[in-house]
N, CA, C and O atoms as a printed pandas DataFrame, in Angstrom:
     atom_number atom_name residue_name chain_id  residue_number  x_coord  y_coord  z_coord
0              1         N          MET        A               1   -1.493   -9.865   15.361
1              2        CA          MET        A               1   -1.307   -9.822   13.909
2              3         C          MET        A               1   -0.268   -8.753   13.571
3              4         O          MET        A               1   -0.382   -7.603   13.996
4              5         N          ALA        A               2    0.724   -9.142   12.817
5              6        CA          ALA        A               2    1.761   -8.197   12.411
6              7         C          ALA        A               2    1.223   -7.278   11.315
7              8         O          ALA        A               2    0.495   -7.703   10.418
8              9         N          LYS        A               3    1.606   -6.008   11.419
9             10        CA          LYS        A               3    1.111   -5.029   10.466
10            11         C          LYS        A               3    2.205   -3.998   10.197
11            12         O          LYS        A               3    2.964   -3.638   11.097
12            13         N          ILE        A               4    2.279   -3.530    8.961
13            14        CA          ILE        A               4    3.198   -2.455    8.596
14            15         C          ILE        A               4    2.344   -1.279    8.148
15            16         O          ILE        A               4    1.358   -1.456    7.431
16            17         N          LYS        A               5    2.724   -0.076    8.572
17            18        CA          LYS        A               5    1.974    1.120    8.210
18            19         C          LYS        A               5    2.867    2.032    7.369
19            20         O          LYS        A               5    4.014    2.299    7.729
20            21         N          LEU        A               6    2.328    2.503    6.254
21            22        CA          LEU        A               6    3.064    3.427    5.390
22            23         C          LEU        A               6    2.221    4.676    5.188
23            24         O          LEU        A               6    1.155    4.628    4.575
24            25         N          ASP        A               7    2.711    5.792    5.711
25            26        CA          ASP        A               7    2.021    7.077    5.559
26            27         C          ASP        A               7    2.736    7.863    4.463
27            28         O          ASP        A               7    3.915    8.191    4.595
28            29         N          LEU        A               8    2.022    8.162    3.389
29            30        CA          LEU        A               8    2.631    8.829    2.234
30            31         C          LEU        A               8    2.509   10.349    2.280
31            32         O          LEU        A               8    2.867   11.016    1.308
32            33         N          HIS        A               9    2.023   10.905    3.359
33            34        CA          HIS        A               9    1.849   12.359    3.438
34            35         C          HIS        A               9    3.141   13.132    3.164
35            36         O          HIS        A               9    3.118   14.175    2.510
36            37         N          ASP        A              10    4.259   12.622    3.664
37            38        CA          ASP        A              10    5.519   13.356    3.547
38            39         C          ASP        A              10    6.117   13.325    2.143
39            40         O          ASP        A              10    6.917   14.197    1.802
40            41         N          ILE        A              11    5.750   12.344    1.323
41            42        CA          ILE        A              11    6.383   12.213    0.012
42            43         C          ILE        A              11    5.375   12.269   -1.137
43            44         O          ILE        A              11    5.657   11.814   -2.245
44            45         N          TYR        A              12    4.195   12.833   -0.859
45            46        CA          TYR        A              12    3.106   12.784   -1.843
46            47         C          TYR        A              12    3.466   13.371   -3.202
47            48         O          TYR        A              12    2.875   12.984   -4.209
48            49         N          ASN        A              13    4.421   14.295   -3.255
49            50        CA          ASN        A              13    4.738   14.926   -4.542
50            51         C          ASN        A              13    6.060   14.458   -5.132
51            52         O          ASN        A              13    6.589   15.087   -6.048
52            53         N          LYS        A              14    6.595   13.360   -4.613
53            54        CA          LYS        A              14    7.868   12.839   -5.117
54            55         C          LYS        A              14    7.609   11.489   -5.774
55            56         O          LYS        A              14    7.656   10.447   -5.121
56            57         N          GLY        A              15    7.341   11.523   -7.054
57            58        CA          GLY        A              15    6.934   10.331   -7.799
58            59         C          GLY        A              15    7.747    9.080   -7.562
59            60         O          GLY        A              15    7.198    8.045   -7.184
60            61         N          GLN        A              16    9.055    9.159   -7.778
61            62        CA          GLN        A              16    9.880    7.951   -7.648
62            63         C          GLN        A              16    9.961    7.483   -6.203
63            64         O          GLN        A              16   10.054    6.282   -5.946
64            65         N          SER        A              17    9.926    8.410   -5.265
65            66        CA          SER        A              17    9.957    8.033   -3.853
66            67         C          SER        A              17    8.726    7.227   -3.477
67            68         O          SER        A              17    8.809    6.281   -2.693
68            69         N          ILE        A              18    7.578    7.606   -4.041
69            70        CA          ILE        A              18    6.333    6.893   -3.748
70            71         C          ILE        A              18    6.453    5.438   -4.192
71            72         O          ILE        A              18    6.184    4.525   -3.411
72            73         N          ASP        A              19    6.854    5.221   -5.435
73            74        CA          ASP        A              19    7.002    3.852   -5.941
74            75         C          ASP        A              19    8.043    3.081   -5.138
75            76         O          ASP        A              19    7.849    1.904   -4.833
76            77         N          ALA        A              20    9.138    3.735   -4.798
77            78        CA          ALA        A              20   10.202    3.070   -4.031
78            79         C          ALA        A              20    9.682    2.654   -2.653
79            80         O          ALA        A              20    9.947    1.540   -2.199
80            81         N          GLU        A              21    8.947    3.540   -1.991
81            82        CA          GLU        A              21    8.399    3.224   -0.666
82            83         C          GLU        A              21    7.371    2.099   -0.750
83            84         O          GLU        A              21    7.359    1.201    0.092
84            85         N          LEU        A              22    6.510    2.148   -1.764
85            86        CA          LEU        A              22    5.512    1.088   -1.933
86            87         C          LEU        A              22    6.204   -0.249   -2.166
87            88         O          LEU        A              22    5.836   -1.260   -1.568
88            89         N          ASN        A              23    7.202   -0.247   -3.033
89            90        CA          ASN        A              23    7.978   -1.470   -3.291
90            91         C          ASN        A              23    8.611   -1.989   -2.011
91            92         O          ASN        A              23    8.542   -3.181   -1.710
92            93         N          ARG        A              24    9.228   -1.082   -1.260
93            94        CA          ARG        A              24    9.922   -1.456   -0.028
94            95         C          ARG        A              24    8.952   -2.106    0.953
95            96         O          ARG        A              24    9.250   -3.151    1.533
96            97         N          VAL        A              25    7.793   -1.485    1.136
97            98        CA          VAL        A              25    6.832   -1.973    2.117
98            99         C          VAL        A              25    6.230   -3.320    1.698
99           100         O          VAL        A              25    6.053   -4.207    2.533
100          101         N          ILE        A              26    5.922   -3.470    0.425
101          102        CA          ILE        A              26    5.365   -4.739   -0.073
102          103         C          ILE        A              26    6.405   -5.854    0.091
103          104         O          ILE        A              26    6.089   -6.948    0.559
104          105         N          ASN        A              27    7.643   -5.560   -0.300
105          106        CA          ASN        A              27    8.713   -6.570   -0.179
106          107         C          ASN        A              27    9.006   -6.911    1.282
107          108         O          ASN        A              27    9.267   -8.066    1.618
108          109         N          GLU        A              28    8.961   -5.899    2.140
109          110        CA          GLU        A              28    9.191   -6.142    3.575
110          111         C          GLU        A              28    8.084   -7.037    4.142
111          112         O          GLU        A              28    8.359   -7.943    4.928
112          113         N          ALA        A              29    6.841   -6.782    3.744
113          114        CA          ALA        A              29    5.719   -7.588    4.225
114          115         C          ALA        A              29    5.884   -9.040    3.789
115          116         O          ALA        A              29    5.666   -9.962    4.575
116          117         N          VAL        A              30    6.270   -9.235    2.532
117          118        CA          VAL        A              30    6.465  -10.596    2.020
118          119         C          VAL        A              30    7.616  -11.273    2.769
119          120         O          VAL        A              30    7.491  -12.418    3.204
120          121         N          ALA        A              31    8.732  -10.564    2.916
121          122        CA          ALA        A              31    9.922  -11.137    3.553
122          123         C          ALA        A              31    9.666  -11.505    5.018
123          124         O          ALA        A              31   10.151  -12.529    5.498
124          125         N          LYS        A              32    8.902  -10.664    5.724
125          126        CA          LYS        A              32    8.679  -10.882    7.152
126          127         C          LYS        A              32    7.419  -11.684    7.445
127          128         O          LYS        A              32    7.133  -11.995    8.601
128          129         N          GLY        A              33    6.662  -12.021    6.401
129          130        CA          GLY        A              33    5.428  -12.774    6.622
130          131         C          GLY        A              33    4.345  -11.960    7.302
131          132         O          GLY        A              33    3.514  -12.505    8.030
132          133         N          VAL        A              34    4.352  -10.656    7.067
133          134        CA          VAL        A              34    3.351   -9.767    7.655
134          135         C          VAL        A              34    2.027   -9.968    6.912
135          136         O          VAL        A              34    2.012  -10.116    5.690
136          137         N          SER        A              35    0.925   -9.974    7.651
137          138        CA          SER        A              35   -0.357  -10.262    7.003
138          139         C          SER        A              35   -1.109   -9.024    6.542
139          140         O          SER        A              35   -2.053   -9.132    5.759
140          141         N          LEU        A              36   -0.703   -7.840    7.019
141          142        CA          LEU        A              36   -1.445   -6.633    6.662
142          143         C          LEU        A              36   -0.517   -5.437    6.513
143          144         O          LEU        A              36    0.346   -5.191    7.356
144          145         N          VAL        A              37   -0.710   -4.699    5.425
145          146        CA          VAL        A              37   -0.022   -3.422    5.235
146          147         C          VAL        A              37   -1.097   -2.351    5.129
147          148         O          VAL        A              37   -2.021   -2.453    4.322
148          149         N          GLU        A              38   -0.959   -1.329    5.952
149          150        CA          GLU        A              38   -1.880   -0.190    5.907
150          151         C          GLU        A              38   -1.162    0.935    5.165
151          152         O          GLU        A              38   -0.081    1.362    5.570
152          153         N          ILE        A              39   -1.763    1.408    4.089
153          154        CA          ILE        A              39   -1.173    2.490    3.301
154          155         C          ILE        A              39   -2.076    3.707    3.433
155          156         O          ILE        A              39   -3.287    3.624    3.223
156          157         N          ILE        A              40   -1.474    4.835    3.782
157          158        CA          ILE        A              40   -2.247    6.058    3.972
158          159         C          ILE        A              40   -1.830    7.091    2.922
159          160         O          ILE        A              40   -0.868    7.833    3.119
160          161         N          PRO        A              41   -2.566    7.131    1.800
161          162        CA          PRO        A              41   -2.267    8.162    0.815
162          163         C          PRO        A              41   -2.883    9.510    1.211
163          164         O          PRO        A              41   -2.545   10.542    0.630
164          165         N          GLY        A              42   -3.771    9.500    2.181
165          166        CA          GLY        A              42   -4.431   10.729    2.597
166          167         C          GLY        A              42   -5.625   11.025    1.701
167          168         O          GLY        A              42   -5.866   10.324    0.718
168          169         N          LYS        A              43   -6.360   12.057    2.045
169          170        CA          LYS        A              43   -7.602   12.336    1.334
170          171         C          LYS        A              43   -7.405   13.249    0.139
171          172         O          LYS        A              43   -7.899   12.941   -0.945
172          173         N          GLY        A              44   -6.707   14.353    0.295
173          174        CA          GLY        A              44   -6.376   15.261   -0.801
174          175         C          GLY        A              44   -7.293   15.211   -2.008
175          176         O          GLY        A              44   -8.514   15.125   -1.875
176          177         N          SER        A              45   -6.686   15.266   -3.196
177          178        CA          SER        A              45   -7.457   15.275   -4.443
178          179         C          SER        A              45   -7.808   13.874   -4.912
179          180         O          SER        A              45   -8.611   13.709   -5.830
180          181         N          GLY        A              46   -7.217   12.867   -4.292
181          182        CA          GLY        A              46   -7.462   11.494   -4.717
182          183         C          GLY        A              46   -6.441   10.990   -5.719
183          184         O          GLY        A              46   -6.447    9.807   -6.061
184          185         N          GLN        A              47   -5.557   11.871   -6.200
185          186        CA          GLN        A              47   -4.565   11.470   -7.192
186          187         C          GLN        A              47   -3.552   10.484   -6.612
187          188         O          GLN        A              47   -3.168    9.520   -7.275
188          189         N          LEU        A              48   -3.129   10.723   -5.395
189          190        CA          LEU        A              48   -2.142    9.829   -4.771
190          191         C          LEU        A              48   -2.745    8.440   -4.545
191          192         O          LEU        A              48   -2.081    7.426   -4.758
192          193         N          LYS        A              49   -3.999    8.405   -4.117
193          194        CA          LYS        A              49   -4.656    7.112   -3.907
194          195         C          LYS        A              49   -4.761    6.363   -5.236
195          196         O          LYS        A              49   -4.537    5.154   -5.286
196          197         N          LYS        A              50   -5.101    7.075   -6.309
197          198        CA          LYS        A              50   -5.176    6.436   -7.633
198          199         C          LYS        A              50   -3.818    5.879   -8.030
199          200         O          LYS        A              50   -3.719    4.782   -8.580
200          201         N          ARG        A              51   -2.777    6.645   -7.747
201          202        CA          ARG        A              51   -1.430    6.190   -8.076
202          203         C          ARG        A              51   -1.072    4.924   -7.297
203          204         O          ARG        A              51   -0.500    3.987   -7.853
204          205         N          VAL        A              52   -1.411    4.904   -6.016
205          206        CA          VAL        A              52   -1.147    3.732   -5.172
206          207         C          VAL        A              52   -1.908    2.519   -5.714
207          208         O          VAL        A              52   -1.358    1.421   -5.803
208          209         N          LEU        A              53   -3.179    2.727   -6.075
209          210        CA          LEU        A              53   -3.982    1.618   -6.608
210          211         C          LEU        A              53   -3.394    1.103   -7.922
211          212         O          LEU        A              53   -3.343   -0.106   -8.151
212          213         N          ARG        A              54   -2.951    2.023   -8.783
213          214        CA          ARG        A              54   -2.319    1.600  -10.050
214          215         C          ARG        A              54   -1.067    0.780   -9.772
215          216         O          ARG        A              54   -0.821   -0.235  -10.424
216          217         N          PHE        A              55   -0.279    1.224   -8.802
217          218        CA          PHE        A              55    0.931    0.486   -8.422
218          219         C          PHE        A              55    0.564   -0.921   -7.956
219          220         O          PHE        A              55    1.173   -1.904   -8.377
220          221         N          LEU        A              56   -0.433   -1.003   -7.090
221          222        CA          LEU        A              56   -0.823   -2.295   -6.518
222          223         C          LEU        A              56   -1.441   -3.232   -7.551
223          224         O          LEU        A              56   -1.447   -4.449   -7.362
224          225         N          GLU        A              57   -1.959   -2.675   -8.639
225          226        CA          GLU        A              57   -2.593   -3.508   -9.662
226          227         C          GLU        A              57   -1.619   -4.004  -10.736
227          228         O          GLU        A              57   -2.015   -4.758  -11.624
228          229         N          GLN        A              58   -0.358   -3.590  -10.664
229          230        CA          GLN        A              58    0.634   -4.113  -11.597
230          231         C          GLN        A              58    0.758   -5.622  -11.376
231          232         O          GLN        A              58    0.714   -6.105  -10.244
232          233         N          LYS        A              59    0.913   -6.355  -12.481
233          234        CA          LYS        A              59    0.891   -7.817  -12.395
234          235         C          LYS        A              59    1.934   -8.373  -11.415
235          236         O          LYS        A              59    1.630   -9.267  -10.625
236          237         N          GLN        A              60    3.158   -7.842  -11.468
237          238        CA          GLN        A              60    4.220   -8.388  -10.606
238          239         C          GLN        A              60    3.969   -8.059   -9.133
239          240         O          GLN        A              60    4.447   -8.779   -8.256
240          241         N          VAL        A              61    3.235   -6.993   -8.848
241          242        CA          VAL        A              61    2.911   -6.638   -7.466
242          243         C          VAL        A              61    1.668   -7.399   -7.023
243          244         O          VAL        A              61    1.615   -7.910   -5.905
244          245         N          ARG        A              62    0.685   -7.473   -7.886
245          246        CA          ARG        A              62   -0.605   -8.109   -7.574
246          247         C          ARG        A              62   -0.442   -9.559   -7.110
247          248         O          ARG        A              62   -1.178  -10.028   -6.242
248          249         N          LYS        A              63    0.515  -10.252   -7.689
249          250        CA          LYS        A              63    0.683  -11.667   -7.319
250          251         C          LYS        A              63    1.264  -11.840   -5.910
251          252         O          LYS        A              63    1.260  -12.949   -5.376
252          253         N          LEU        A              64    1.756  -10.772   -5.314
253          254        CA          LEU        A              64    2.379  -10.862   -3.992
254          255         C          LEU        A              64    1.379  -10.794   -2.844
255          256         O          LEU        A              64    1.659  -11.268   -1.743
256          257         N          TYR        A              65    0.213  -10.204   -3.098
257          258        CA          TYR        A              65   -0.747  -10.070   -2.005
258          259         C          TYR        A              65   -2.061  -10.757   -2.338
259          260         O          TYR        A              65   -2.334  -11.110   -3.485
260          261         N          HIS        A              66   -2.862  -10.933   -1.301
261          262        CA          HIS        A              66   -4.095  -11.700   -1.397
262          263         C          HIS        A              66   -5.305  -10.824   -1.744
263          264         O          HIS        A              66   -6.106  -11.168   -2.614
264          265         N          ARG        A              67   -5.424   -9.681   -1.044
265          266        CA          ARG        A              67   -6.641   -8.879   -1.181
266          267         C          ARG        A              67   -6.356   -7.425   -0.841
267          268         O          ARG        A              67   -5.532   -7.118    0.021
268          269         N          LEU        A              68   -7.053   -6.542   -1.533
269          270        CA          LEU        A              68   -6.937   -5.103   -1.300
270          271         C          LEU        A              68   -8.262   -4.619   -0.743
271          272         O          LEU        A              68   -9.324   -4.930   -1.282
272          273         N          GLU        A              69   -8.194   -3.855    0.342
273          274        CA          GLU        A              69   -9.416   -3.368    0.983
274          275         C          GLU        A              69   -9.334   -1.858    1.137
275          276         O          GLU        A              69   -8.340   -1.325    1.631
276          277         N          LYS        A              70  -10.387   -1.177    0.711
277          278        CA          LYS        A              70  -10.478    0.261    0.917
278          279         C          LYS        A              70  -11.229    0.470    2.221
279          280         O          LYS        A              70  -12.294   -0.112    2.429
280          281         N          ASP        A              71  -10.686    1.288    3.088
281          282        CA          ASP        A              71  -11.312    1.541    4.388
282          283         C          ASP        A              71  -12.652    2.247    4.178
283          284         O          ASP        A              71  -12.700    3.332    3.600
284          285         N          SER        A              72  -13.729    1.636    4.642
285          286        CA          SER        A              72  -15.063    2.205    4.423
286          287         C          SER        A              72  -15.309    3.444    5.287
287          288         O          SER        A              72  -16.162    4.269    4.959
288          289         N          LYS        A              73  -14.575    3.575    6.374
289          290        CA          LYS        A              73  -14.769    4.720    7.266
290          291         C          LYS        A              73  -13.805    5.864    6.976
291          292         O          LYS        A              73  -14.065    7.006    7.355
292          293         N          ASN        A              74  -12.703    5.565    6.313
293          294        CA          ASN        A              74  -11.690    6.582    6.041
294          295         C          ASN        A              74  -11.155    6.344    4.631
295          296         O          ASN        A              74  -10.294    5.486    4.437
296          297         N          TRP        A              75  -11.651    7.089    3.648
297          298        CA          TRP        A              75  -11.262    6.797    2.268
298          299         C          TRP        A              75   -9.838    7.216    1.944
299          300         O          TRP        A              75   -9.389    7.030    0.813
300          301         N          GLY        A              76   -9.114    7.782    2.913
301          302        CA          GLY        A              76   -7.709    8.106    2.718
302          303         C          GLY        A              76   -6.796    6.978    3.181
303          304         O          GLY        A              76   -5.611    7.192    3.436
304          305         N          ARG        A              77   -7.359    5.771    3.287
305          306        CA          ARG        A              77   -6.580    4.651    3.819
306          307         C          ARG        A              77   -6.910    3.366    3.064
307          308         O          ARG        A              77   -8.067    3.105    2.732
308          309         N          LEU        A              78   -5.872    2.567    2.800
309          310        CA          LEU        A              78   -6.021    1.283    2.111
310          311         C          LEU        A              78   -5.367    0.199    2.956
311          312         O          LEU        A              78   -4.395    0.446    3.670
312          313         N          PHE        A              79   -5.918   -1.008    2.861
313          314        CA          PHE        A              79   -5.320   -2.158    3.531
314          315         C          PHE        A              79   -4.955   -3.197    2.479
315          316         O          PHE        A              79   -5.779   -3.551    1.635
316          317         N          VAL        A              80   -3.728   -3.681    2.532
317          318        CA          VAL        A              80   -3.291   -4.744    1.629
318          319         C          VAL        A              80   -3.099   -5.993    2.482
319          320         O          VAL        A              80   -2.258   -6.026    3.380
320          321         N          HIS        A              81   -3.891   -7.012    2.187
321          322        CA          HIS        A              81   -3.847   -8.260    2.959
322          323         C          HIS        A              81   -2.973   -9.287    2.234
323          324         O          HIS        A              81   -3.071   -9.472    1.021
324          325         N          PHE        A              82   -2.128   -9.938    3.009
325          326        CA          PHE        A              82   -1.239  -10.967    2.464
326          327         C          PHE        A              82   -1.679  -12.336    2.959
327          328         O          PHE        A              82   -2.207  -12.469    4.063
328          329         N          LYS        A              83   -1.458  -13.345    2.137
329          330        CA          LYS        A              83   -1.766  -14.721    2.538
330          331         C          LYS        A              83   -0.784  -15.146    3.611
331          332         O          LYS        A              83    0.392  -14.784    3.586
332          333         N          LYS        A              84   -1.282  -15.902    4.528
333          334        CA          LYS        A              84   -0.390  -16.501    5.530
334          335         C          LYS        A              84    0.308  -17.679    4.882
335          336         O          LYS        A              84   -0.339  -18.537    4.283
336          337         N          GLU        A              85    1.610  -17.724    4.999
337          338        CA          GLU        A              85    2.379  -18.828    4.398
338          339         C          GLU        A              85    2.287  -20.052    5.275
339          340         O          GLU        A              85    2.863  -21.090    4.950
């Protein structure tokens, strides 16, 4: 199964970079037919994870993926599942 991993630790305080990276990874997954994107906002205060979730819930982004899963064992990690074409 193809998977893309995005670790946001390095850019957690750069607002526009976060959105740009999320956009890039979502578009790359769609373009390459990848079925899973793992996003690691880290544990911190939870603000970055909230921001990532808000980004993923935007209507134009939401229609691109199938399902969002929060890792039950590691709450600093999210999985975005894409439909197989």
